[in-house]
C-alpha angles and dihedrals in degrees: 000000000000126000095264092051092050091048091050092050092051091049091051091050092048092050091049092050092047093047097049093041091056100034100037108128117243127212116233111229106259091215130062128211093281092056095250123127105264100188125023096185109127118254089197100103128205115273095257092051099046118098105257128206115260104235106140121083094206087079089068130065115277090227090074120091122239091256091052092049091050091050093050092046091050091049093048092048090050091052094047101039105019110206090358092062096099089056095060088084125060147095124285115244121196117211112198114205119187121190131169089268108037148000116233134188116206119197119213088213101086092354088250139139105267098182138357131186129182114240097208098050139059134198120256088268093050098258125134106283112242116215089174112030119209104241134143088238092055119082144124121214144150126247121196142153112254121170090342090304129114107237120199114190095207087072093055129088109223125205123231138177093204120122119253091245125035128180121198121182139176115348093337118122131208131189124212111196124196116191142188101201105196086169137334094279099030121065147127119232134189113194128195120192118197129194118198101228099032135089089210123095124195113227127184138171119210125191107190121186092352100102094103092064100034103094102193136052091229141043139191135252121202115206118184126171139177111214106211128208108269101158134063094253116046088185091062090045092055092051089059099037132091146100114299119189135178128211119222086247088066098251117131135206135189131214119197137126125161105224107020140068111246125191133176138174119211122226095198132054120274128213095202146357121208129195097210125195126180096280106001139045143181120212140184114215128187130179090203092055130220143210120241148187113217138187134186127189137178114218112231122232091006119119101177095061124065103192142331116235129192134174136175111203119203106211135189119220117239107221134212134149109328091334141092124190147158128210132208141175117222120206120197115169151082126324091243113150099225093044093051092044092054092071091062096217099103097261090141089066090073087074108096099230095156134256133306113324093008090063092055092046089055093048088053090047090055092056092046090053090049089052094048094047089062089072104020120056099187113079093201088062090045090056091049092048090047091053091049092051092049093049091048091051091048095043094104089058091046091050092047091050093051094046091049091053091045091055091053092046093050092045091051089057094046127109090246092060093043089053090054091048090054096042098049102028090123094051112052094178093054090044092056091048092051092048091053089049090051091049090054093043093053097039099249118136115201089202095045092094092054101049097064089048091051090053088059095050096087089060092050091049091046091058089051089061096038107053102050092057102031105122088195088074095045112123091352109138131213126177106315095347109095094187121029092195092067137035124297110230119199093167131029108208097201090226135058125248114206112260091356104066138218099293143048120245111206096196089055091053091049091049092050092048091051091049090051093051091046090049091051092051094044094049090059087066092049120095116257089225135026134059094328097046096088091053093051098091097027089069090068090066094064097074089057091049090052091051091054102042102033096047090095096039133098115301087218090063092051091048091052094048091044093050093043092050092046090054089047089056091052093046093047092048092049093049092046094055091045092059128080117209094207091052092047091053092047091052091050091053091049089054091050092051092047091051092052090053091045092242094123119063113229118244121249089251092054091046091051092048092049091048091051091048092052090049090050092049092048091049091050090049092051092048090049091052091049091050091049092049091049092049092052091051091050092051092050091052091053 
């Protein structure tokens, strides 16, 4: 190289040093003087804004020699990444780890999980089920301030001594260590610990000998994932997908909305964040806790992607001699109640099992299903048997409801009721009052048929929550339904009907037909007049509503409702033919006579009604007296 070339090279190097010294971005300390996080805006910049490693020669003039280009690249990397500059160049190495539960690919660039599939599950089209989908928008990396430089680990090539393929089975454990060895005593490590029979992965970051150049006592972790479509209906997946997070206090929150981008920053420490899909989830758990800023989005007009999830975790370093570190547990697996419960951090609470008593009904249902599957392999038969057991247990309530309605029906056709209709036909209000008095006198309760049904409603609602997210039903077939966790389509329409969908679900039609027949039979036992009369014809609308809104729901839910309704029809028919209207009316008249003689103790409900009536009469009497007194005073004044 001649003198002019050397001078030019030195000038270029000086300009590069001056530029990056002046323009180098600085990280604002995340904590203020009181130790609280002062700014929760993410320092993890978008890919096109982050300082990238200079590794391509075509960015430099062609007139420079290879040695000159290498020198400039090394200098630029040093300025951008400080001691981490040499590790911005390298070759990616993929480490494949296979356990009993999943198969994972780790990438040495960024020391991050590149891809993960679950071994025991398949997608709806029989492909390996991705729990972490390889996508340019999906990554997990650290961001920290080192020597006044922003370091992003996804730009660094880590070294590892691990084999390219690792198999871990049973209770065996295996560590995979990725390292950035700045020197013998100064290095950054990311460590993954796998156990053969566990969905949990240990994950730790170690900063050894770097404390002198790490400015802050905390750092950030960026975690982005693309949740792919794994089920037949991406619409149903999105309804059950979102970010679930739990505060260290035990409170939980949920982020999910179908068509909008939602973001939120937490003000209190979290114990875990979970990216939950309909049947599977991946979660980051930390005993130390962390604050976070999260975002969830649903891509529009895209059917092969469920949701986009993103979190920025604000982490505190744990310190010991010449070392700072942070430890996590990573969960990647099915949303199965017992599996999630086994980690003892409340992960099972991310399953939407309903509120209050409905939640406990569903937890009990899970254990009943687990018990039944030990002897019955077909889940369609398990659902039918479960429905039979429930209806047998609830039969006393069903019988009581039918008999109560039969009493009202028979009484409405009696001579006593016809006499009232004739006597007070000009005064509907008085007629209704006299009818209610006759009901009480003869021991017939117009609402008696409703109360037993209301007591069964929590169970019906519980099944509505249970079946669409029960992984036990996933890809279990029965008759023409190939997957009981989603809809059974016997006809694809080729076009979509609003609210209904683009297919015909046969189990939904069968369920609606059974509900219609049961409604028809039940309405015969309802009084033609009275409090229930206005609801008589409204009940026929419900089967149509079920056809429209349950067409896209779980076939298992339709099978349960169909079986349950079919048994109700049989029970109602059996009870109806075992009853004699003449005997019912005779019994009612006996009750009325006994009450008149004081031989029958009035029920608490009757006593309460009579008490309220007396109070109302007394109040009316007092008001009448006050009005009379006021009128007399007014007349005296005149």
